[in-house]
mmCIF file as gemmi writes it, N, C-alpha and C atoms, coordinates in Angstrom:
data_model
loop_
_atom_site.group_PDB
_atom_site.id
_atom_site.type_symbol
_atom_site.label_atom_id
_atom_site.label_alt_id
_atom_site.label_comp_id
_atom_site.label_asym_id
_atom_site.label_entity_id
_atom_site.label_seq_id
_atom_site.pdbx_PDB_ins_code
_atom_site.Cartn_x
_atom_site.Cartn_y
_atom_site.Cartn_z
_atom_site.occupancy
_atom_site.B_iso_or_equiv
_atom_site.pdbx_formal_charge
_atom_site.auth_seq_id
_atom_site.auth_asym_id
_atom_site.pdbx_PDB_model_num
ATOM 1 N N . MET Axp A 1 ? 63.507 -1.406 67.767 1 0 ? 1 A 1
ATOM 2 C CA . MET Axp A 1 ? 63.692 -0.936 66.531 1 0 ? 1 A 1
ATOM 3 C C . MET Axp A 1 ? 63.434 0.301 66.352 1 0 ? 1 A 1
ATOM 4 N N . ALA Axp A 2 ? 64.414 1.346 65.709 1 0 ? 2 A 1
ATOM 5 C CA . ALA Axp A 2 ? 63.908 2.802 65.364 1 0 ? 2 A 1
ATOM 6 C C . ALA Axp A 2 ? 63.509 2.607 64.168 1 0 ? 2 A 1
ATOM 7 N N . HIS Axp A 3 ? 62.324 3.483 63.833 1 0 ? 3 A 1
ATOM 8 C CA . HIS Axp A 3 ? 61.663 3.698 62.49 1 0 ? 3 A 1
ATOM 9 C C . HIS Axp A 3 ? 62.335 4.913 61.715 1 0 ? 3 A 1
ATOM 10 N N . THR Axp A 4 ? 62.002 5.089 60.628 1 0 ? 4 A 1
ATOM 11 C CA . THR Axp A 4 ? 62.478 6.113 59.821 1 0 ? 4 A 1
ATOM 12 C C . THR Axp A 4 ? 61.44 7.269 60.009 1 0 ? 4 A 1
ATOM 13 N N . GLN Axp A 5 ? 61.808 8.338 59.583 1 0 ? 5 A 1
ATOM 14 C CA . GLN Axp A 5 ? 60.904 9.539 60.068 1 0 ? 5 A 1
ATOM 15 C C . GLN Axp A 5 ? 59.533 8.985 59.09 1 0 ? 5 A 1
ATOM 16 N N . ASP Axp A 6 ? 59.659 8.538 57.791 1 0 ? 6 A 1
ATOM 17 C CA . ASP Axp A 6 ? 58.608 8.401 56.923 1 0 ? 6 A 1
ATOM 18 C C . ASP Axp A 6 ? 57.578 7.373 57.707 1 0 ? 6 A 1
ATOM 19 N N . GLU Axp A 7 ? 58.381 6.288 58.391 1 0 ? 7 A 1
ATOM 20 C CA . GLU Axp A 7 ? 57.562 5.231 59.132 1 0 ? 7 A 1
ATOM 21 C C . GLU Axp A 7 ? 56.747 6.257 60.423 1 0 ? 7 A 1
ATOM 22 N N . ILE Axp A 8 ? 57.478 6.869 60.898 1 0 ? 8 A 1
ATOM 23 C CA . ILE Axp A 8 ? 56.844 7.726 61.979 1 0 ? 8 A 1
ATOM 24 C C . ILE Axp A 8 ? 55.757 8.448 61.697 1 0 ? 8 A 1
ATOM 25 N N . LEU Axp A 9 ? 56.057 9.168 60.547 1 0 ? 9 A 1
ATOM 26 C CA . LEU Axp A 9 ? 54.873 9.935 59.899 1 0 ? 9 A 1
ATOM 27 C C . LEU Axp A 9 ? 53.756 9.06 59.429 1 0 ? 9 A 1
ATOM 28 N N . ALA Axp A 10 ? 53.762 8.032 58.785 1 0 ? 10 A 1
ATOM 29 C CA . ALA Axp A 10 ? 52.87 7.39 58.2 1 0 ? 10 A 1
ATOM 30 C C . ALA Axp A 10 ? 52.234 6.587 59.576 1 0 ? 10 A 1
ATOM 31 N N . GLY Axp A 11 ? 52.79 6.171 60.623 1 0 ? 11 A 1
ATOM 32 C CA . GLY Axp A 11 ? 52.112 5.615 61.761 1 0 ? 11 A 1
ATOM 33 C C . GLY Axp A 11 ? 51.093 6.671 62.567 1 0 ? 11 A 1
ATOM 34 N N . LEU Axp A 12 ? 52.007 8.183 62.704 1 0 ? 12 A 1
ATOM 35 C CA . LEU Axp A 12 ? 51.174 8.998 63.281 1 0 ? 12 A 1
ATOM 36 C C . LEU Axp A 12 ? 49.916 9.533 62.539 1 0 ? 12 A 1
ATOM 37 N N . ALA Axp A 13 ? 50.017 9.23 61.048 1 0 ? 13 A 1
ATOM 38 C CA . ALA Axp A 13 ? 48.837 9.587 60.108 1 0 ? 13 A 1
ATOM 39 C C . ALA Axp A 13 ? 47.829 8.681 60.235 1 0 ? 13 A 1
ATOM 40 N N . GLU Axp A 14 ? 48.151 7.421 60.591 1 0 ? 14 A 1
ATOM 41 C CA . GLU Axp A 14 ? 47.339 6.297 60.838 1 0 ? 14 A 1
ATOM 42 C C . GLU Axp A 14 ? 46.383 6.613 62.087 1 0 ? 14 A 1
ATOM 43 N N . LEU Axp A 15 ? 47.244 7.106 63.07 1 0 ? 15 A 1
ATOM 44 C CA . LEU Axp A 15 ? 46.859 7.206 64.427 1 0 ? 15 A 1
ATOM 45 C C . LEU Axp A 15 ? 45.474 8.559 64.428 1 0 ? 15 A 1
ATOM 46 N N . VAL Axp A 16 ? 46.132 9.556 63.771 1 0 ? 16 A 1
ATOM 47 C CA . VAL Axp A 16 ? 45.124 10.574 63.911 1 0 ? 16 A 1
ATOM 48 C C . VAL Axp A 16 ? 43.831 10.261 62.919 1 0 ? 16 A 1
ATOM 49 N N . ALA Axp A 17 ? 44.173 9.484 61.718 1 0 ? 17 A 1
ATOM 50 C CA . ALA Axp A 17 ? 42.982 9.287 61.157 1 0 ? 17 A 1
ATOM 51 C C . ALA Axp A 17 ? 41.984 8.297 61.917 1 0 ? 17 A 1
ATOM 52 N N . GLU Axp A 18 ? 42.474 7.37 62.527 1 0 ? 18 A 1
ATOM 53 C CA . GLU Axp A 18 ? 41.672 6.82 63.482 1 0 ? 18 A 1
ATOM 54 C C . GLU Axp A 18 ? 41.019 7.561 64.642 1 0 ? 18 A 1
ATOM 55 N N . GLU Axp A 19 ? 41.463 8.401 65.022 1 0 ? 19 A 1
ATOM 56 C CA . GLU Axp A 19 ? 41.031 9.364 66.129 1 0 ? 19 A 1
ATOM 57 C C . GLU Axp A 19 ? 39.959 10.168 65.76 1 0 ? 19 A 1
ATOM 58 N N . THR Axp A 20 ? 40.47 11.051 64.66 1 0 ? 20 A 1
ATOM 59 C CA . THR Axp A 20 ? 39.846 11.972 63.954 1 0 ? 20 A 1
ATOM 60 C C . THR Axp A 20 ? 38.701 11.792 62.743 1 0 ? 20 A 1
ATOM 61 N N . GLY Axp A 21 ? 39.155 10.885 62.073 1 0 ? 21 A 1
ATOM 62 C CA . GLY Axp A 21 ? 38.314 10.504 60.984 1 0 ? 21 A 1
ATOM 63 C C . GLY Axp A 21 ? 38.829 11.35 59.742 1 0 ? 21 A 1
ATOM 64 N N . LEU Axp A 22 ? 39.907 12.357 59.951 1 0 ? 22 A 1
ATOM 65 C CA . LEU Axp A 22 ? 40.399 12.845 58.764 1 0 ? 22 A 1
ATOM 66 C C . LEU Axp A 22 ? 41.326 11.803 57.854 1 0 ? 22 A 1
ATOM 67 N N . PRO Axp A 23 ? 41.418 12.141 56.662 1 0 ? 23 A 1
ATOM 68 C CA . PRO Axp A 23 ? 42.059 11.124 55.814 1 0 ? 23 A 1
ATOM 69 C C . PRO Axp A 23 ? 44.014 11.427 56.285 1 0 ? 23 A 1
ATOM 70 N N . ALA Axp A 24 ? 44.446 9.985 56.115 1 0 ? 24 A 1
ATOM 71 C CA . ALA Axp A 24 ? 45.567 10.044 56.607 1 0 ? 24 A 1
ATOM 72 C C . ALA Axp A 24 ? 46.522 10.839 55.742 1 0 ? 24 A 1
ATOM 73 N N . GLY Axp A 25 ? 46.305 11.312 54.345 1 0 ? 25 A 1
ATOM 74 C CA . GLY Axp A 25 ? 46.954 11.819 53.487 1 0 ? 25 A 1
ATOM 75 C C . GLY Axp A 25 ? 46.892 13.574 53.98 1 0 ? 25 A 1
ATOM 76 N N . ASP Axp A 26 ? 45.957 13.987 54.668 1 0 ? 26 A 1
ATOM 77 C CA . ASP Axp A 26 ? 46.124 15.166 55.397 1 0 ? 26 A 1
ATOM 78 C C . ASP Axp A 26 ? 47.095 15.634 56.343 1 0 ? 26 A 1
ATOM 79 N N . VAL Axp A 27 ? 47.568 14.348 56.939 1 0 ? 27 A 1
ATOM 80 C CA . VAL Axp A 27 ? 48.522 14.574 58.115 1 0 ? 27 A 1
ATOM 81 C C . VAL Axp A 27 ? 49.925 14.789 57.415 1 0 ? 27 A 1
ATOM 82 N N . GLN Axp A 28 ? 50.623 16.009 57.121 1 0 ? 28 A 1
ATOM 83 C CA . GLN Axp A 28 ? 51.723 16.228 56.689 1 0 ? 28 A 1
ATOM 84 C C . GLN Axp A 28 ? 52.632 16.888 58.055 1 0 ? 28 A 1
ATOM 85 N N . LEU Axp A 29 ? 54.056 16.981 57.498 1 0 ? 29 A 1
ATOM 86 C CA . LEU Axp A 29 ? 54.778 17.435 58.407 1 0 ? 29 A 1
ATOM 87 C C . LEU Axp A 29 ? 54.646 18.854 58.928 1 0 ? 29 A 1
ATOM 88 N N . ASP Axp A 30 ? 54.314 19.606 58.029 1 0 ? 30 A 1
ATOM 89 C CA . ASP Axp A 30 ? 54.131 21.138 58.293 1 0 ? 30 A 1
ATOM 90 C C . ASP Axp A 30 ? 52.82 21.396 59.01 1 0 ? 30 A 1
ATOM 91 N N . LYS Axp A 31 ? 52.032 20.48 58.965 1 0 ? 31 A 1
ATOM 92 C CA . LYS Axp A 31 ? 50.629 20.704 59.687 1 0 ? 31 A 1
ATOM 93 C C . LYS Axp A 31 ? 50.638 20.695 61.266 1 0 ? 31 A 1
ATOM 94 N N . SER Axp A 32 ? 49.846 22.007 61.671 1 0 ? 32 A 1
ATOM 95 C CA . SER Axp A 32 ? 49.766 22.113 63.03 1 0 ? 32 A 1
ATOM 96 C C . SER Axp A 32 ? 48.737 21.009 63.743 1 0 ? 32 A 1
ATOM 97 N N . PHE Axp A 33 ? 48.738 20.766 64.804 1 0 ? 33 A 1
ATOM 98 C CA . PHE Axp A 33 ? 47.743 19.758 65.27 1 0 ? 33 A 1
ATOM 99 C C . PHE Axp A 33 ? 46.525 20.571 65.686 1 0 ? 33 A 1
ATOM 100 N N . THR Axp A 34 ? 46.805 21.669 66.038 1 0 ? 34 A 1
ATOM 101 C CA . THR Axp A 34 ? 45.243 22.393 66.626 1 0 ? 34 A 1
ATOM 102 C C . THR Axp A 34 ? 44.65 23.578 65.096 1 0 ? 34 A 1
ATOM 103 N N . ASP Axp A 35 ? 45.769 23.722 64.745 1 0 ? 35 A 1
ATOM 104 C CA . ASP Axp A 35 ? 45.329 25.046 63.391 1 0 ? 35 A 1
ATOM 105 C C . ASP Axp A 35 ? 44.982 24.133 62.223 1 0 ? 35 A 1
ATOM 106 N N . ASP Axp A 36 ? 45.79 23.415 61.826 1 0 ? 36 A 1
ATOM 107 C CA . ASP Axp A 36 ? 45.489 22.855 60.481 1 0 ? 36 A 1
ATOM 108 C C . ASP Axp A 36 ? 44.811 21.609 60.599 1 0 ? 36 A 1
ATOM 109 N N . LEU Axp A 37 ? 44.519 20.814 61.7 1 0 ? 37 A 1
ATOM 110 C CA . LEU Axp A 37 ? 44.224 19.43 61.512 1 0 ? 37 A 1
ATOM 111 C C . LEU Axp A 37 ? 42.926 19.514 62.558 1 0 ? 37 A 1
ATOM 112 N N . ASP Axp A 38 ? 42.756 20.65 63.095 1 0 ? 38 A 1
ATOM 113 C CA . ASP Axp A 38 ? 41.582 20.52 64.328 1 0 ? 38 A 1
ATOM 114 C C . ASP Axp A 38 ? 41.335 19.718 65.147 1 0 ? 38 A 1
ATOM 115 N N . ILE Axp A 39 ? 42.764 19.346 65.926 1 0 ? 39 A 1
ATOM 116 C CA . ILE Axp A 39 ? 42.568 18.324 66.689 1 0 ? 39 A 1
ATOM 117 C C . ILE Axp A 39 ? 42.608 18.953 68.245 1 0 ? 39 A 1
ATOM 118 N N . ASP Axp A 40 ? 41.528 18.585 69.01 1 0 ? 40 A 1
ATOM 119 C CA . ASP Axp A 40 ? 41.526 19.264 70.373 1 0 ? 40 A 1
ATOM 120 C C . ASP Axp A 40 ? 42.198 18.483 71.441 1 0 ? 40 A 1
ATOM 121 N N . SER Axp A 41 ? 42.299 18.96 72.605 1 0 ? 41 A 1
ATOM 122 C CA . SER Axp A 41 ? 43.341 18.425 73.359 1 0 ? 41 A 1
ATOM 123 C C . SER Axp A 41 ? 43.01 16.789 74.134 1 0 ? 41 A 1
ATOM 124 N N . LEU Axp A 42 ? 41.871 16.614 74.066 1 0 ? 42 A 1
ATOM 125 C CA . LEU Axp A 42 ? 41.487 15.336 74.3 1 0 ? 42 A 1
ATOM 126 C C . LEU Axp A 42 ? 41.837 14.434 73.413 1 0 ? 42 A 1
ATOM 127 N N . SER Axp A 43 ? 41.543 14.65 72.042 1 0 ? 43 A 1
ATOM 128 C CA . SER Axp A 43 ? 41.951 13.733 70.881 1 0 ? 43 A 1
ATOM 129 C C . SER Axp A 43 ? 43.446 13.931 70.707 1 0 ? 43 A 1
ATOM 130 N N . MET Axp A 44 ? 44.172 14.634 71.187 1 0 ? 44 A 1
ATOM 131 C CA . MET Axp A 44 ? 45.522 14.898 71.078 1 0 ? 44 A 1
ATOM 132 C C . MET Axp A 44 ? 46.207 13.716 72.274 1 0 ? 44 A 1
ATOM 133 N N . MET Axp A 45 ? 45.724 13.845 73.36 1 0 ? 45 A 1
ATOM 134 C CA . MET Axp A 45 ? 46.235 13.013 74.415 1 0 ? 45 A 1
ATOM 135 C C . MET Axp A 45 ? 45.776 11.526 73.961 1 0 ? 45 A 1
ATOM 136 N N . THR Axp A 46 ? 44.899 11.218 73.141 1 0 ? 46 A 1
ATOM 137 C CA . THR Axp A 46 ? 44.561 9.83 72.674 1 0 ? 46 A 1
ATOM 138 C C . THR Axp A 46 ? 45.577 9.4 71.727 1 0 ? 46 A 1
ATOM 139 N N . ILE Axp A 47 ? 45.798 10.358 70.848 1 0 ? 47 A 1
ATOM 140 C CA . ILE Axp A 47 ? 47.002 10.163 69.805 1 0 ? 47 A 1
ATOM 141 C C . ILE Axp A 47 ? 48.296 9.935 70.692 1 0 ? 47 A 1
ATOM 142 N N . VAL Axp A 48 ? 48.358 10.71 71.701 1 0 ? 48 A 1
ATOM 143 C CA . VAL Axp A 48 ? 49.832 10.628 72.037 1 0 ? 48 A 1
ATOM 144 C C . VAL Axp A 48 ? 50.05 9.157 72.922 1 0 ? 48 A 1
ATOM 145 N N . VAL Axp A 49 ? 48.669 8.982 73.515 1 0 ? 49 A 1
ATOM 146 C CA . VAL Axp A 49 ? 48.895 7.57 74.265 1 0 ? 49 A 1
ATOM 147 C C . VAL Axp A 49 ? 49.034 6.397 73.217 1 0 ? 49 A 1
ATOM 148 N N . ASN Axp A 50 ? 48.397 6.667 72.009 1 0 ? 50 A 1
ATOM 149 C CA . ASN Axp A 50 ? 48.469 5.374 71.049 1 0 ? 50 A 1
ATOM 150 C C . ASN Axp A 50 ? 49.846 5.274 70.512 1 0 ? 50 A 1
ATOM 151 N N . ALA Axp A 51 ? 50.44 6.585 70.257 1 0 ? 51 A 1
ATOM 152 C CA . ALA Axp A 51 ? 51.69 6.905 69.681 1 0 ? 51 A 1
ATOM 153 C C . ALA Axp A 51 ? 52.758 6.389 70.765 1 0 ? 51 A 1
ATOM 154 N N . GLN Axp A 52 ? 52.656 6.336 71.762 1 0 ? 52 A 1
ATOM 155 C CA . GLN Axp A 52 ? 53.711 5.401 72.905 1 0 ? 52 A 1
ATOM 156 C C . GLN Axp A 52 ? 53.449 4.243 72.735 1 0 ? 52 A 1
ATOM 157 N N . ASP Axp A 53 ? 52.568 3.822 72.441 1 0 ? 53 A 1
ATOM 158 C CA . ASP Axp A 53 ? 52.254 2.218 72.693 1 0 ? 53 A 1
ATOM 159 C C . ASP Axp A 53 ? 52.837 1.716 71.017 1 0 ? 53 A 1
ATOM 160 N N . LYS Axp A 54 ? 52.285 2.309 69.94 1 0 ? 54 A 1
ATOM 161 C CA . LYS Axp A 54 ? 52.729 1.972 68.716 1 0 ? 54 A 1
ATOM 162 C C . LYS Axp A 54 ? 54.518 2.022 68.273 1 0 ? 54 A 1
ATOM 163 N N . PHE Axp A 55 ? 55 3.1 69.096 1 0 ? 55 A 1
ATOM 164 C CA . PHE Axp A 55 ? 56.651 3.206 68.625 1 0 ? 55 A 1
ATOM 165 C C . PHE Axp A 55 ? 57.281 2.742 70.086 1 0 ? 55 A 1
ATOM 166 N N . ASP Axp A 56 ? 56.567 2.456 71.311 1 0 ? 56 A 1
ATOM 167 C CA . ASP Axp A 56 ? 57.407 2.085 72.448 1 0 ? 56 A 1
ATOM 168 C C . ASP Axp A 56 ? 58.303 3.096 73.079 1 0 ? 56 A 1
ATOM 169 N N . VAL Axp A 57 ? 57.541 4.314 73.018 1 0 ? 57 A 1
ATOM 170 C CA . VAL Axp A 57 ? 58.574 5.466 73.57 1 0 ? 57 A 1
ATOM 171 C C . VAL Axp A 57 ? 57.677 6.263 74.647 1 0 ? 57 A 1
ATOM 172 N N . GLU Axp A 58 ? 58.026 6.744 75.696 1 0 ? 58 A 1
ATOM 173 C CA . GLU Axp A 58 ? 57.431 7.706 76.509 1 0 ? 58 A 1
ATOM 174 C C . GLU Axp A 58 ? 57.437 9.045 76.067 1 0 ? 58 A 1
ATOM 175 N N . ILE Axp A 59 ? 56.131 9.831 76.03 1 0 ? 59 A 1
ATOM 176 C CA . ILE Axp A 59 ? 56.095 11.115 75.811 1 0 ? 59 A 1
ATOM 177 C C . ILE Axp A 59 ? 55.276 11.794 77.041 1 0 ? 59 A 1
ATOM 178 N N . PRO Axp A 60 ? 56.416 12.373 77.923 1 0 ? 60 A 1
ATOM 179 C CA . PRO Axp A 60 ? 55.474 12.753 79.218 1 0 ? 60 A 1
ATOM 180 C C . PRO Axp A 60 ? 54.582 14 78.735 1 0 ? 60 A 1
ATOM 181 N N . ASP Axp A 61 ? 53.457 13.845 79.872 1 0 ? 61 A 1
ATOM 182 C CA . ASP Axp A 61 ? 52.396 15.304 79.753 1 0 ? 61 A 1
ATOM 183 C C . ASP Axp A 61 ? 53.19 16.529 79.557 1 0 ? 61 A 1
ATOM 184 N N . GLU Axp A 62 ? 54.329 16.777 80.047 1 0 ? 62 A 1
ATOM 185 C CA . GLU Axp A 62 ? 55.085 18.218 79.63 1 0 ? 62 A 1
ATOM 186 C C . GLU Axp A 62 ? 55.441 18.518 78.422 1 0 ? 62 A 1
ATOM 187 N N . ALA Axp A 63 ? 55.851 17.302 77.854 1 0 ? 63 A 1
ATOM 188 C CA . ALA Axp A 63 ? 56.217 17.363 76.306 1 0 ? 63 A 1
ATOM 189 C C . ALA Axp A 63 ? 55.187 17.464 75.341 1 0 ? 63 A 1
ATOM 190 N N . VAL Axp A 64 ? 54.065 16.959 75.586 1 0 ? 64 A 1
ATOM 191 C CA . VAL Axp A 64 ? 52.778 17.076 74.751 1 0 ? 64 A 1
ATOM 192 C C . VAL Axp A 64 ? 52.59 18.385 74.295 1 0 ? 64 A 1
ATOM 193 N N . GLY Axp A 65 ? 52.694 19.542 75.314 1 0 ? 65 A 1
ATOM 194 C CA . GLY Axp A 65 ? 52.515 20.97 75.145 1 0 ? 65 A 1
ATOM 195 C C . GLY Axp A 65 ? 53.58 21.655 73.722 1 0 ? 65 A 1
ATOM 196 N N . GLY Axp A 66 ? 54.558 20.775 73.764 1 0 ? 66 A 1
ATOM 197 C CA . GLY Axp A 66 ? 55.74 21.473 72.841 1 0 ? 66 A 1
ATOM 198 C C . GLY Axp A 66 ? 55.285 20.459 71.469 1 0 ? 66 A 1
ATOM 199 N N . LEU Axp A 67 ? 54.529 19.593 71.066 1 0 ? 67 A 1
ATOM 200 C CA . LEU Axp A 67 ? 54.276 19.153 70.056 1 0 ? 67 A 1
ATOM 201 C C . LEU Axp A 67 ? 53.239 19.838 69.355 1 0 ? 67 A 1
ATOM 202 N N . LYS Axp A 68 ? 53.523 20.936 68.455 1 0 ? 68 A 1
ATOM 203 C CA . LYS Axp A 68 ? 52.737 21.743 67.979 1 0 ? 68 A 1
ATOM 204 C C . LYS Axp A 68 ? 52.409 21.222 66.498 1 0 ? 68 A 1
ATOM 205 N N . THR Axp A 69 ? 53.407 20.855 65.651 1 0 ? 69 A 1
ATOM 206 C CA . THR Axp A 69 ? 53.374 20.404 64.771 1 0 ? 69 A 1
ATOM 207 C C . THR Axp A 69 ? 53.365 18.828 64.375 1 0 ? 69 A 1
ATOM 208 N N . VAL Axp A 70 ? 53.271 18.362 63.307 1 0 ? 70 A 1
ATOM 209 C CA . VAL Axp A 70 ? 53.328 16.739 63.041 1 0 ? 70 A 1
ATOM 210 C C . VAL Axp A 70 ? 54.864 16.908 62.89 1 0 ? 70 A 1
ATOM 211 N N . GLN Axp A 71 ? 55.81 17.69 62.479 1 0 ? 71 A 1
ATOM 212 C CA . GLN Axp A 71 ? 57.13 17.285 62.447 1 0 ? 71 A 1
ATOM 213 C C . GLN Axp A 71 ? 57.681 17.38 64.165 1 0 ? 71 A 1
ATOM 214 N N . ASP Axp A 72 ? 57.185 18.007 64.835 1 0 ? 72 A 1
ATOM 215 C CA . ASP Axp A 72 ? 57.717 18.258 66.206 1 0 ? 72 A 1
ATOM 216 C C . ASP Axp A 72 ? 57.49 16.778 66.758 1 0 ? 72 A 1
ATOM 217 N N . ALA Axp A 73 ? 56.096 16.211 66.451 1 0 ? 73 A 1
ATOM 218 C CA . ALA Axp A 73 ? 55.897 14.952 66.912 1 0 ? 73 A 1
ATOM 219 C C . ALA Axp A 73 ? 56.797 13.735 66.269 1 0 ? 73 A 1
ATOM 220 N N . VAL Axp A 74 ? 57.15 13.925 65.139 1 0 ? 74 A 1
ATOM 221 C CA . VAL Axp A 74 ? 57.933 12.739 64.271 1 0 ? 74 A 1
ATOM 222 C C . VAL Axp A 74 ? 59.583 12.944 64.721 1 0 ? 74 A 1
ATOM 223 N N . SER Axp A 75 ? 59.877 14.078 65.123 1 0 ? 75 A 1
ATOM 224 C CA . SER Axp A 75 ? 61.111 14.509 65.593 1 0 ? 75 A 1
ATOM 225 C C . SER Axp A 75 ? 61.213 13.976 67.271 1 0 ? 75 A 1
ATOM 226 N N . TYR Axp A 76 ? 60.263 14.227 68 1 0 ? 76 A 1
ATOM 227 C CA . TYR Axp A 76 ? 60.143 13.871 69.129 1 0 ? 76 A 1
ATOM 228 C C . TYR Axp A 76 ? 60.281 12.361 69.226 1 0 ? 76 A 1
ATOM 229 N N . ILE Axp A 77 ? 59.537 11.59 68.568 1 0 ? 77 A 1
ATOM 230 C CA . ILE Axp A 77 ? 59.556 10.028 68.643 1 0 ? 77 A 1
ATOM 231 C C . ILE Axp A 77 ? 60.654 9.692 68.159 1 0 ? 77 A 1
ATOM 232 N N . SER Axp A 78 ? 61.271 10.237 67.015 1 0 ? 78 A 1
ATOM 233 C CA . SER Axp A 78 ? 62.576 9.39 66.606 1 0 ? 78 A 1
ATOM 234 C C . SER Axp A 78 ? 63.802 9.814 67.6 1 0 ? 78 A 1
ATOM 235 N N . ASN Axp A 79 ? 63.832 11.094 68.167 1 0 ? 79 A 1
ATOM 236 C CA . ASN Axp A 79 ? 64.824 11.282 69.243 1 0 ? 79 A 1
ATOM 237 C C . ASN Axp A 79 ? 64.48 10.219 70.323 1 0 ? 79 A 1
ATOM 238 N N . ALA Axp A 80 ? 63.281 9.795 70.663 1 0 ? 80 A 1
ATOM 239 C CA . ALA Axp A 80 ? 63.118 9.076 71.901 1 0 ? 80 A 1
ATOM 240 C C . ALA Axp A 80 ? 63.829 7.855 71.617 1 0 ? 80 A 1
ATOM 241 N N . GLU Axp A 81 ? 63.117 7.38 70.193 1 0 ? 81 A 1
ATOM 242 C CA . GLU Axp A 81 ? 63.96 5.962 69.909 1 0 ? 81 A 1
ATOM 243 C C . GLU Axp A 81 ? 65.222 5.883 69.826 1 0 ? 81 A 1
ATOM 244 N N . THR Axp A 82 ? 66.058 6.691 69.392 1 0 ? 82 A 1
ATOM 245 C CA . THR Axp A 82 ? 67.277 6.823 69.343 1 0 ? 82 A 1
ATOM 246 C C . THR Axp A 82 ? 68.105 6.949 70.577 1 0 ? 82 A 1
ATOM 247 N N . ALA Axp A 83 ? 67.148 7.602 71.519 1 0 ? 83 A 1
ATOM 248 C CA . ALA Axp A 83 ? 67.875 7.677 73.047 1 0 ? 83 A 1
ATOM 249 C C . ALA Axp A 83 ? 67.504 6.211 73.549 1 0 ? 83 A 1
ATOM 250 N N . LYS Axp A 84 ? 66.766 5.597 73.339 1 0 ? 84 A 1
ATOM 251 C CA . LYS Axp A 84 ? 66.601 4.336 73.935 1 0 ? 84 A 1
ATOM 252 C C . LYS Axp A 84 ? 67.288 3.379 73.522 1 0 ? 84 A 1
ATOM 253 N N . ALA Axp A 85 ? 67.923 3.406 72.219 1 0 ? 85 A 1
ATOM 254 C CA . ALA Axp A 85 ? 68.878 2.329 71.586 1 0 ? 85 A 1
ATOM 255 C C . ALA Axp A 85 ? 69.973 2.064 72.153 1 0 ? 85 A 1
């Protein structure tokens, strides 16, 4: 089942909050994972693994480097879900 972009954003915000302790409300589409949310590479990999499980999509290692903003991740997951359907 494909999720809406709002559902994906909410799910990612929950995963970021669990991993970093940041308030989920701080996770907005225009935020950079590194510059705005101060997420290091290890935490990012944990978030990606958990996002793969949560949304039942595959995010290859080579794609993770392209996920600079929350919007990038939301779009990637949305497109991956659409491609699977």
